[in-house]
DSSP file (Angstrom, degrees, kcal/mol; ACC not computed):
  #  RESIDUE AA STRUCTURE BP1 BP2  ACC     N-H-->O    O-->H-N    N-H-->O    O-->H-N    TCO  KAPPA ALPHA  PHI   PSI    X-CA   Y-CA   Z-CA
    1    1 A M              0   0    0      0, 0.0     3,-0.1     0, 0.0   131,-0.1   0.000 360.0 360.0 360.0 140.4  -66.1  -44.0   65.1
    2    2 A A        -     0   0    0      1,-0.2     3,-0.1     6,-0.1     4,-0.0  -0.311 360.0 -76.0 -66.3 155.5  -64.0  -45.1   62.2
    3    3 A D    >   -     0   0    0      1,-0.1     3,-2.6     2,-0.1     6,-0.4  -0.255  64.5 -88.4 -55.2 136.8  -60.3  -44.6   62.4
    4    4 A L  T 3  S+     0   0    0      1,-0.3    -1,-0.1    -3,-0.1     3,-0.1  -0.249 109.1   0.3 -53.8 126.1  -59.3  -41.0   61.8
    5    5 A F  T 3  S+     0   0    0      1,-0.2    -1,-0.3    -3,-0.1    58,-0.3   0.510  96.2 140.5  71.2   8.9  -58.8  -40.3   58.1
    6    6 A S  S <> S-     0   0    0     -3,-2.6     4,-3.1    56,-0.1     5,-0.3  -0.243  72.1 -95.8 -69.7 170.5  -59.6  -43.9   57.1
    7    7 A D  H  > S+     0   0    0      1,-0.2     4,-1.9     2,-0.2     5,-0.1   0.920 127.5  44.2 -54.0 -47.6  -61.6  -44.5   53.9
    8    8 A A  H  > S+     0   0    0      2,-0.2     4,-2.0     1,-0.2    -1,-0.2   0.913 113.9  50.8 -64.6 -43.5  -64.9  -44.8   55.9
    9    9 A W  H  > S+     0   0    0     -6,-0.4     4,-2.7     1,-0.2    -2,-0.2   0.933 110.3  48.4 -60.8 -46.5  -64.0  -41.8   58.0
   10   10 A M  H  X S+     0   0    0     -4,-3.1     4,-2.3     1,-0.2    -1,-0.2   0.887 109.6  53.0 -65.1 -36.6  -63.2  -39.6   55.0
   11   11 A K  H  X S+     0   0    0     -4,-1.9     4,-1.7    -5,-0.3    -1,-0.2   0.910 111.7  45.6 -65.0 -40.3  -66.5  -40.6   53.2
   12   12 A S  H  X S+     0   0    0     -4,-2.0     4,-2.3     2,-0.2    -2,-0.2   0.892 110.2  54.6 -67.0 -40.4  -68.5  -39.6   56.4
   13   13 A F  H  X S+     0   0    0     -4,-2.7     4,-2.7     1,-0.2    -2,-0.2   0.897 106.4  52.4 -57.5 -42.0  -66.4  -36.4   56.5
   14   14 A M  H  X S+     0   0    0     -4,-2.3     4,-2.3     2,-0.2    43,-0.3   0.892 107.6  51.7 -61.3 -41.8  -67.5  -35.6   52.9
   15   15 A E  H  X S+     0   0    0     -4,-1.7     4,-1.1     2,-0.2    -2,-0.2   0.930 112.9  44.1 -58.9 -47.4  -71.1  -36.1   53.8
   16   16 A E  H  X S+     0   0    0     -4,-2.3     4,-0.8     1,-0.2     3,-0.4   0.891 110.5  55.5 -64.9 -39.7  -70.8  -33.7   56.7
   17   17 A W  H >< S+     0   0    0     -4,-2.7     3,-1.2     1,-0.2     7,-0.8   0.937 107.5  49.3 -54.5 -52.0  -68.9  -31.3   54.6
   18   18 A N  H 3< S+     0   0    0     -4,-2.3    -1,-0.2     1,-0.3    -2,-0.2   0.721 108.1  54.1 -68.4 -22.1  -71.7  -31.2   52.0
   19   19 A K  H 3< S+     0   0    0     -4,-1.1    -1,-0.3    -3,-0.4    -2,-0.2   0.624  90.1  87.6 -84.8 -12.9  -74.4  -30.6   54.7
   20   20 A E    XX> -     0   0    0     -3,-1.2     4,-2.2    -4,-0.8     3,-1.4  -0.769  57.0-168.6 -94.0 105.8  -72.6  -27.5   56.1
   21   21 A P  I 34>S+     0   0    0      0, 0.0     5,-1.6     0, 0.0    -1,-0.2   0.824  86.8  60.4 -60.9 -33.3  -73.6  -24.3   54.3
   22   22 A E  I 345S+     0   0    0      3,-0.2   101,-0.2     2,-0.1    -2,-0.1   0.606 119.6  28.6 -72.8  -8.8  -70.9  -22.3   56.0
   23   23 A L  I <>5S+     0   0    0     -3,-1.4     4,-2.2    -6,-0.2     5,-0.2   0.744 130.1  28.0-108.3 -71.0  -68.4  -24.6   54.4
   24   24 A S  I  X5S+     0   0    0     -4,-2.2     4,-1.8    -7,-0.8     5,-0.1   0.929 125.9  43.6 -70.0 -45.9  -69.7  -26.1   51.1
   25   25 A D  I  ><S+     0   0    0     -5,-0.6     4,-1.6     2,-0.2    -1,-0.2   0.914 113.8  51.5 -65.8 -43.0  -72.0  -23.2   50.1
   26   26 A A  H  4<S+     0   0    0     -5,-1.6     4,-0.4     1,-0.2    -1,-0.2   0.904 113.7  44.5 -61.9 -41.0  -69.5  -20.6   51.0
   27   27 A L  H ><>S+     0   0    0     -4,-2.2     5,-2.5     1,-0.2     3,-0.8   0.798 106.2  60.3 -75.4 -26.9  -66.8  -22.3   48.9
   28   28 A A  H ><5S+     0   0    0     -4,-1.8     3,-1.8     1,-0.2    -1,-0.2   0.874  95.7  63.7 -67.5 -32.7  -69.2  -22.9   46.0
   29   29 A K  T 3<5S+     0   0    0     -4,-1.6    -1,-0.2     1,-0.3    -2,-0.2   0.730 109.2  38.7 -61.7 -23.6  -69.6  -19.1   45.8
   30   30 A I  T < 5S-     0   0    0     -3,-0.8    -1,-0.3    -4,-0.4    -2,-0.2   0.165 114.3-115.5-112.0  15.1  -65.9  -18.7   44.9
   31   31 A N  T < 5 -     0   0    0     -3,-1.8     2,-0.4     1,-0.2    23,-0.2   0.898  44.4-168.1  53.8  45.3  -65.9  -21.8   42.7
   32   32 A F      < +     0   0    0     -5,-2.5    23,-2.7    21,-0.1     2,-0.4  -0.533  12.5 174.8 -73.0 123.1  -63.4  -23.6   45.0
   33   33 A N        +     0   0    0     -2,-0.4     2,-0.3    20,-0.2    20,-0.2  -0.997  15.2 138.7-127.0 134.4  -61.9  -26.8   43.6
   34   34 A S  E     -A   52   0A   0     18,-2.0    18,-3.5    -2,-0.4     2,-0.5  -0.993  48.0-129.9-166.4 157.0  -59.3  -28.7   45.4
   35   35 A K  E     -A   51   0A   0     -2,-0.3    34,-2.3    16,-0.2    35,-1.8  -0.990  32.7-171.6-115.9 120.2  -57.8  -32.0   46.4
   36   36 A I  E     -Ab  50  70A   0     14,-2.9    14,-2.7    -2,-0.5     2,-0.3  -0.948   4.4-166.7-120.4 124.3  -57.1  -32.0   50.2
   37   37 A S  E     -Ab  49  71A   0     33,-2.8    35,-2.7    -2,-0.5     2,-0.3  -0.817   3.9-160.8-109.7 155.8  -55.2  -34.7   51.9
   38   38 A Y  E     +Ab  48  72A   0     10,-2.4     9,-2.8    -2,-0.3    10,-2.0  -0.960  24.7 124.0-135.3 146.1  -55.0  -35.2   55.7
   39   39 A G  E     - b   0  73A   0     33,-1.6    35,-1.0    -2,-0.3     2,-0.3  -0.930  54.1 -60.0-173.3-162.7  -52.7  -37.1   57.9
   40   40 A F  E >   - b   0  74A   0      5,-0.3     3,-1.6    -2,-0.3    35,-0.2  -0.809  37.5-128.0-108.1 144.7  -50.3  -37.2   60.8
   41   41 A D  T 3  S+     0   0    0     33,-0.9    34,-0.1    -2,-0.3    -1,-0.1   0.676 105.3  55.1 -71.3 -14.7  -47.1  -35.1   60.9
   42   42 A N  T 3  S+     0   0    0     32,-0.2     2,-0.4     0, 0.0    -1,-0.3   0.403  93.9  85.0 -96.5   3.4  -44.8  -38.0   61.7
   43   43 A E  S <  S-     0   0    0     -3,-1.6     4,-0.0     1,-0.1    -4,-0.0  -0.836  73.8-134.9-110.7 147.4  -45.9  -40.1   58.7
   44   44 A E  S    S+     0   0    0     -2,-0.4     2,-0.3     2,-0.0    -1,-0.1   0.918  86.5  34.7 -64.5 -46.8  -44.5  -39.9   55.2
   45   45 A K  S    S-     0   0    0      1,-0.1    -5,-0.3    18,-0.0    18,-0.0  -0.811  86.3-105.8-115.4 154.1  -47.8  -40.0   53.3
   46   46 A A        -     0   0    0     -2,-0.3    -7,-0.3    -7,-0.1    19,-0.1  -0.144  18.7-146.0 -64.8 168.9  -51.2  -38.7   54.1
   47   47 A L  S    S+     0   0    0     -9,-2.8    16,-2.9     1,-0.2     2,-0.3   0.773  72.4  24.4-106.2 -40.2  -54.0  -41.1   55.1
   48   48 A G  E     -AC  38  62A   0    -10,-2.0   -10,-2.4    14,-0.3     2,-0.3  -0.868  59.1-157.6-130.7 160.6  -57.2  -39.6   53.6
   49   49 A I  E     -AC  37  61A   0     12,-2.5    12,-2.0    -2,-0.3     2,-0.4  -0.991   2.2-165.6-139.8 143.8  -58.2  -37.4   50.7
   50   50 A L  E     -AC  36  60A   0    -14,-2.7   -14,-2.9    -2,-0.3     2,-0.5  -0.998  10.5-153.9-130.8 124.0  -61.2  -35.2   49.9
   51   51 A T  E     -AC  35  59A   0      8,-3.0     7,-3.0    -2,-0.4     8,-1.1  -0.893  12.6-164.4-105.0 129.0  -61.9  -33.9   46.4
   52   52 A I  E     -AC  34  57A   0    -18,-3.5   -18,-2.0    -2,-0.5     2,-0.4  -0.918  10.2-177.5-115.0 129.9  -63.9  -30.7   46.2
   53   53 A E  E >  S- C   0  56A   0      3,-2.8     3,-2.0    -2,-0.5   -20,-0.2  -0.992  78.3 -14.4-126.2 126.6  -65.6  -29.3   43.1
   54   54 A N  T 3  S-     0   0    0     -2,-0.4   -21,-0.2     1,-0.3   -23,-0.2   0.870 129.7 -53.8  49.8  42.1  -67.4  -26.0   43.3
   55   55 A G  T 3  S+     0   0    0    -23,-2.7     2,-0.3   -28,-0.2    -1,-0.3   0.226 117.4 105.4  84.2 -13.4  -67.3  -26.2   47.1
   56   56 A K  E <  S-C   53   0A   0     -3,-2.0    -3,-2.8   -24,-0.2     2,-0.4  -0.781  74.4-116.5-105.0 143.0  -68.9  -29.7   47.4
   57   57 A G  E     +C   52   0A   0     -2,-0.3    -5,-0.2   -43,-0.3     3,-0.1  -0.584  33.6 172.8 -71.3 129.7  -67.2  -32.9   48.2
   58   58 A I  E     +     0   0A   0     -7,-3.0     2,-0.3     1,-0.4    -1,-0.2   0.614  65.9   7.3-114.4 -18.5  -67.4  -35.3   45.2
   59   59 A S  E     +C   51   0A   0     -8,-1.1    -8,-3.0   -49,-0.0    -1,-0.4  -0.973  61.2 171.4-159.8 152.9  -65.2  -38.1   46.3
   60   60 A A  E     +C   50   0A   0     -2,-0.3     2,-0.3   -10,-0.2   -10,-0.2  -0.988  21.0 104.8-156.7 154.1  -63.3  -39.1   49.5
   61   61 A G  E     -C   49   0A   0    -12,-2.0   -12,-2.5    -2,-0.3     2,-0.1  -0.991  65.1 -14.0 165.2-162.2  -61.4  -42.0   50.8
   62   62 A A  E     -C   48   0A   0     -2,-0.3   -14,-0.3   -14,-0.2     2,-0.3  -0.400  69.3-109.3 -66.6 141.9  -58.0  -43.4   51.6
   63   63 A Y        +     0   0    0    -16,-2.9    -1,-0.1   -58,-0.3   -56,-0.1  -0.576  34.9 178.7 -74.0 131.9  -55.1  -41.5   50.1
   64   64 A N        -     0   0    0     -2,-0.3    -1,-0.1    -3,-0.0   -17,-0.1  -0.133  64.7 -76.4-128.3  36.4  -53.3  -43.5   47.3
   65   65 A G  S    S+     0   0    0      1,-0.2    -2,-0.1   -19,-0.1     3,-0.1   0.628  75.9 161.5  83.6  11.6  -50.6  -41.1   46.3
   66   66 A E        -     0   0    0      1,-0.1     2,-0.4     0, 0.0    -1,-0.2  -0.199  48.4-102.6 -60.3 157.7  -52.8  -38.7   44.3
   67   67 A E        -     0   0    0      2,-0.0     2,-0.3     0, 0.0    -1,-0.1  -0.718  48.1-165.4 -81.6 133.7  -51.4  -35.2   43.6
   68   68 A V        -     0   0    0     -2,-0.4   -32,-0.2     1,-0.1     3,-0.1  -0.812  33.6-146.4-123.9 158.5  -53.0  -32.7   46.0
   69   69 A N  S    S+     0   0    0    -34,-2.3     2,-0.4    -2,-0.3   -33,-0.2   0.676  93.8  25.9 -88.8 -26.5  -53.5  -29.0   46.3
   70   70 A W  E     -b   36   0A   0    -35,-1.8   -33,-2.8    36,-0.1     2,-0.4  -0.998  58.4-174.0-140.8 139.0  -53.3  -29.2   50.1
   71   71 A D  E     -bD  37 105A   0     34,-2.3    33,-2.6    -2,-0.4    34,-0.9  -0.899  15.3-166.8-138.2 105.5  -51.8  -31.7   52.5
   72   72 A L  E     -bD  38 103A   0    -35,-2.7   -33,-1.6    -2,-0.4     2,-0.4  -0.778   7.9-179.9 -99.7 133.5  -52.6  -31.0   56.2
   73   73 A R  E     +bD  39 102A   0     29,-2.7    29,-3.2    -2,-0.4     2,-0.3  -0.979  12.4 143.4-137.0 145.9  -50.8  -32.7   59.0
   74   74 A A  E     -b   40   0A   0    -35,-1.0   -33,-0.9    -2,-0.4   -32,-0.2  -0.948  53.0 -79.8-163.4 169.5  -50.9  -32.6   62.8
   75   75 A T     >  -     0   0    0     25,-0.4     4,-2.3    -2,-0.3     5,-0.2  -0.418  43.1-113.6 -71.3 156.4  -50.5  -35.0   65.7
   76   76 A P  H  > S+     0   0    0      0, 0.0     4,-2.5     0, 0.0     5,-0.2   0.883 118.2  55.7 -58.4 -35.5  -53.5  -37.3   66.5
   77   77 A E  H  > S+     0   0    0      1,-0.2     4,-2.5     2,-0.2     5,-0.1   0.924 108.6  44.8 -63.2 -43.5  -53.9  -35.4   69.8
   78   78 A N  H  > S+     0   0    0      2,-0.2     4,-2.5     1,-0.2     5,-0.2   0.884 111.8  52.1 -70.8 -36.9  -54.1  -32.0   68.1
   79   79 A W  H  X S+     0   0    0     -4,-2.3     4,-2.5     1,-0.2     5,-0.2   0.956 111.2  48.9 -59.5 -47.0  -56.6  -33.3   65.5
   80   80 A A  H  X S+     0   0    0     -4,-2.5     4,-2.2    -5,-0.2    -2,-0.2   0.918 110.9  49.6 -57.9 -46.2  -58.7  -34.7   68.3
   81   81 A K  H  X S+     0   0    0     -4,-2.5     4,-2.8     1,-0.2     5,-0.3   0.936 112.8  46.5 -58.6 -48.9  -58.6  -31.4   70.2
   82   82 A W  H  X S+     0   0    0     -4,-2.5     4,-2.1     1,-0.2    -1,-0.2   0.853 112.7  49.7 -63.9 -37.8  -59.6  -29.3   67.2
   83   83 A M  H  < S+     0   0    0     -4,-2.5    -1,-0.2    -5,-0.2    -2,-0.2   0.880 115.3  44.3 -68.6 -37.2  -62.4  -31.7   66.3
   84   84 A D  H  < S+     0   0    0     -4,-2.2    -2,-0.2    -5,-0.2    -1,-0.2   0.894 132.6  16.9 -72.9 -42.6  -63.7  -31.6   69.9
   85   85 A K  H  < S-     0   0    0     -4,-2.8    -3,-0.2     1,-0.3    -2,-0.2   0.495  98.6-132.6-110.6  -8.2  -63.4  -27.8   70.5
   86   86 A G     <  -     0   0    0     -4,-2.1     2,-0.3    -5,-0.3    -1,-0.3  -0.240  21.8-104.1  73.9-176.1  -63.1  -26.3   67.0
   87   87 A I        -     0   0    0     35,-0.4    38,-0.2    -4,-0.1    39,-0.2  -0.971  25.0-149.2-148.2 132.4  -60.5  -23.8   66.2
   88   88 A G     >  -     0   0    0     -2,-0.3     4,-2.6     1,-0.1     5,-0.2  -0.242  38.8 -92.6 -89.7-176.6  -60.9  -20.1   65.7
   89   89 A M  H  > S+     0   0    0      2,-0.2     4,-2.4     1,-0.2     5,-0.2   0.934 127.8  46.0 -67.2 -42.6  -58.8  -17.8   63.5
   90   90 A A  H  > S+     0   0    0      2,-0.2     4,-2.4     1,-0.2    -1,-0.2   0.924 113.3  48.8 -65.8 -41.9  -56.4  -16.9   66.3
   91   91 A G  H  > S+     0   0    0      2,-0.2     4,-2.5     1,-0.2    -2,-0.2   0.901 110.8  52.6 -65.1 -38.8  -56.1  -20.6   67.4
   92   92 A L  H  X S+     0   0    0     -4,-2.6     4,-2.5     2,-0.2    -2,-0.2   0.952 109.8  48.0 -57.1 -50.8  -55.4  -21.5   63.7
   93   93 A G  H  X S+     0   0    0     -4,-2.4     4,-2.9     1,-0.2     5,-0.3   0.914 113.6  47.0 -56.3 -46.5  -52.7  -18.8   63.5
   94   94 A M  H  X S+     0   0    0     -4,-2.4     4,-2.4     1,-0.2     6,-0.3   0.877 111.2  51.2 -66.8 -37.6  -51.1  -20.1   66.7
   95   95 A A  H  <>S+     0   0    0     -4,-2.5     5,-2.0     2,-0.2     6,-1.7   0.909 114.5  43.8 -68.9 -39.3  -51.3  -23.7   65.6
   96   96 A Y  H ><5S+     0   0    0     -4,-2.5     3,-1.2     4,-0.2    -2,-0.2   0.953 117.5  43.2 -70.4 -48.5  -49.6  -22.9   62.3
   97   97 A V  H 3<5S+     0   0    0     -4,-2.9    -2,-0.2     1,-0.3    -1,-0.2   0.881 114.5  51.4 -64.1 -38.0  -46.9  -20.6   63.7
   98   98 A G  T 3<5S-     0   0    0     -4,-2.4    -1,-0.3    -5,-0.3    -2,-0.2   0.493 115.4-116.7 -78.0  -2.3  -46.3  -23.0   66.6
   99   99 A G  T < 5S+     0   0    0     -3,-1.2    -3,-0.2    -4,-0.4     3,-0.1   0.599  83.6 117.9  77.9  12.3  -45.9  -26.0   64.1
  100  100 A K  S   <S+     0   0    0     -5,-2.0     2,-0.5    -6,-0.3   -25,-0.4   0.777  77.5  41.2 -81.2 -24.5  -48.9  -27.9   65.4
  101  101 A L  S    S-     0   0    0     -6,-1.7     2,-0.4    -9,-0.1    -2,-0.2  -0.978  81.5-167.6-121.6 116.8  -50.7  -27.7   62.1
  102  102 A K  E     -D   73   0A   0    -29,-3.2   -29,-2.7    -2,-0.5     2,-0.7  -0.853  17.9-151.6-112.5 143.8  -48.4  -28.2   59.1
  103  103 A F  E     +D   72   0A   0     -2,-0.4   -31,-0.2   -31,-0.2     3,-0.1  -0.902  15.9 176.2-107.2  92.5  -49.1  -27.6   55.4
  104  104 A K  E    S+     0   0A   0    -33,-2.6     2,-0.3    -2,-0.7    -1,-0.2   0.824  81.8  14.3 -69.4 -28.5  -46.9  -30.1   53.6
  105  105 A V  E    S+D   71   0A   0    -34,-0.9   -34,-2.3    -3,-0.1    -1,-0.2  -0.988 107.4  55.8-142.0 141.8  -48.6  -28.8   50.4
  106  106 A G  S    S-     0   0    0     -2,-0.3     2,-0.9   -36,-0.2   -36,-0.1  -0.148  79.1 -91.1 112.9 152.4  -50.6  -25.6   50.0
  107  107 A D     >  -     0   0    0      1,-0.2     4,-2.1   -38,-0.1     5,-0.2  -0.811  32.1-177.8-106.5  94.9  -50.1  -21.9   50.7
  108  108 A Y  H  > S+     0   0    0     -2,-0.9     4,-2.6     1,-0.2     5,-0.2   0.884  82.7  54.5 -55.5 -43.7  -51.3  -21.1   54.2
  109  109 A G  H  > S+     0   0    0      1,-0.2     4,-1.3     2,-0.2    -1,-0.2   0.894 108.8  45.9 -63.5 -41.9  -50.5  -17.4   53.8
  110  110 A A  H  4 S+     0   0    0      1,-0.2     4,-0.4     2,-0.2    -1,-0.2   0.883 115.4  48.5 -68.9 -37.9  -52.6  -17.0   50.7
  111  111 A M  H >< S+     0   0    0     -4,-2.1     3,-1.2     1,-0.2     7,-0.5   0.923 110.7  48.3 -68.5 -43.3  -55.5  -18.9   52.2
  112  112 A I  H 3< S+     0   0    0     -4,-2.6    -1,-0.2     1,-0.3    -2,-0.2   0.748 107.3  57.0 -72.9 -24.1  -55.6  -17.0   55.6
  113  113 A K  T 3< S+     0   0    0     -4,-1.3    -1,-0.3    -5,-0.2    -2,-0.2   0.590  96.0  71.5 -81.1  -9.2  -55.5  -13.7   53.8
  114  114 A D    X>  -     0   0    0     -3,-1.2     4,-3.2    -4,-0.4     3,-1.9  -0.908  65.9-164.6-109.2 103.6  -58.7  -14.5   51.8
  115  115 A P  H 3> S+     0   0    0      0, 0.0     4,-1.6     0, 0.0    -1,-0.1   0.755  87.9  66.6 -63.0 -23.2  -61.7  -14.5   54.2
  116  116 A R  H 34 S+     0   0    0      1,-0.2   -86,-0.1     2,-0.1   -87,-0.1   0.755 116.7  26.7 -68.7 -23.3  -63.7  -16.3   51.6
  117  117 A M  H <> S+     0   0    0     -3,-1.9     4,-2.3    -6,-0.3     5,-0.2   0.777 116.8  58.6-101.7 -39.8  -61.4  -19.3   52.2
  118  118 A A  H  X S+     0   0    0     -4,-3.2     4,-2.6    -7,-0.5     5,-0.2   0.917 103.9  51.5 -61.0 -46.6  -60.2  -18.8   55.7
  119  119 A G  H  X S+     0   0    0     -4,-1.6     4,-2.2     1,-0.2    -1,-0.2   0.958 113.3  43.9 -56.6 -54.4  -63.7  -18.8   57.3
  120  120 A P  H  > S+     0   0    0      0, 0.0     4,-1.7     0, 0.0    -1,-0.2   0.887 111.0  55.8 -57.7 -38.2  -64.7  -22.1   55.6
  121  121 A F  H  X S+     0   0    0     -4,-2.3     4,-0.7     1,-0.2     3,-0.4   0.945 108.8  46.2 -62.1 -45.6  -61.3  -23.6   56.5
  122  122 A V  H >X S+     0   0    0     -4,-2.6     3,-0.9     1,-0.2     4,-0.7   0.887 111.0  54.0 -60.2 -38.2  -61.8  -22.9   60.2
  123  123 A R  H 3X S+     0   0    0     -4,-2.2     4,-2.1     1,-0.2     3,-0.3   0.787  93.7  70.8 -67.7 -26.7  -65.3  -24.3   59.9
  124  124 A S  H 3X S+     0   0    0     -4,-1.7     4,-2.0    -3,-0.4    -1,-0.2   0.819  93.1  56.9 -63.5 -28.4  -64.0  -27.6   58.4
  125  125 A F  H <X S+     0   0    0     -3,-0.9     4,-1.2    -4,-0.7    -1,-0.2   0.894 107.2  47.6 -69.5 -38.9  -62.5  -28.4   61.9
  126  126 A T  H  < S+     0   0    0     -4,-0.7     4,-0.4    -3,-0.3     3,-0.4   0.916 110.9  51.7 -65.9 -41.2  -65.9  -28.2   63.5
  127  127 A V  H >< S+     0   0    0     -4,-2.1     3,-1.7     1,-0.2     4,-0.4   0.877 102.5  59.4 -66.5 -35.6  -67.4  -30.3   60.8
  128  128 A M  H >< S+     0   0    0     -4,-2.0     3,-1.4     1,-0.3    -1,-0.2   0.872  98.2  61.3 -56.1 -35.6  -64.7  -33.0   61.3
  129  129 A G  T 3< S+     0   0    0     -4,-1.2    -1,-0.3    -3,-0.4    -2,-0.2   0.614  95.4  61.4 -67.9 -13.0  -66.0  -33.2   64.9
  130  130 A R  T <  S+     0   0    0     -3,-1.7     2,-0.3    -4,-0.4    -1,-0.2   0.578  75.4 113.1 -87.4 -12.7  -69.4  -34.3   63.6
  131  131 A V    <         0   0    0     -3,-1.4  -118,-0.1    -4,-0.4  -122,-0.1  -0.450 360.0 360.0 -68.7 124.4  -68.0  -37.5   61.9
  132  132 A K              0   0    0     -2,-0.3    -1,-0.2  -131,-0.1  -123,-0.1   0.403 360.0 360.0 -86.7 360.0  -69.4  -40.6   63.6
């Protein structure tokens, strides 16, 4: 497997994202557009970025300082656990409240209150686990 959130990993993640109807099709229904960066909570900048238009990934790769709508951070161990086992709504809430999943940018409260966004967000962790 490519290094987590590397350019190659992010491109593979985008492919998996676009193949998952519970993620890309669900977000297309609400015309979801966003730039999402991913990284580790002890690092200053994110490592990878995924650009979404109408629910579909249109570009992905290494993060180069772009302005983002969401910046998600966790330890490598927590990312690995969530990719391996997925994360449910309760687990997501516990990870956020417990500081295991950090939103450096983005409004967790607004996202979690909207089931049209929350369900696909939870699904994205399962999709991450499919990246080879």
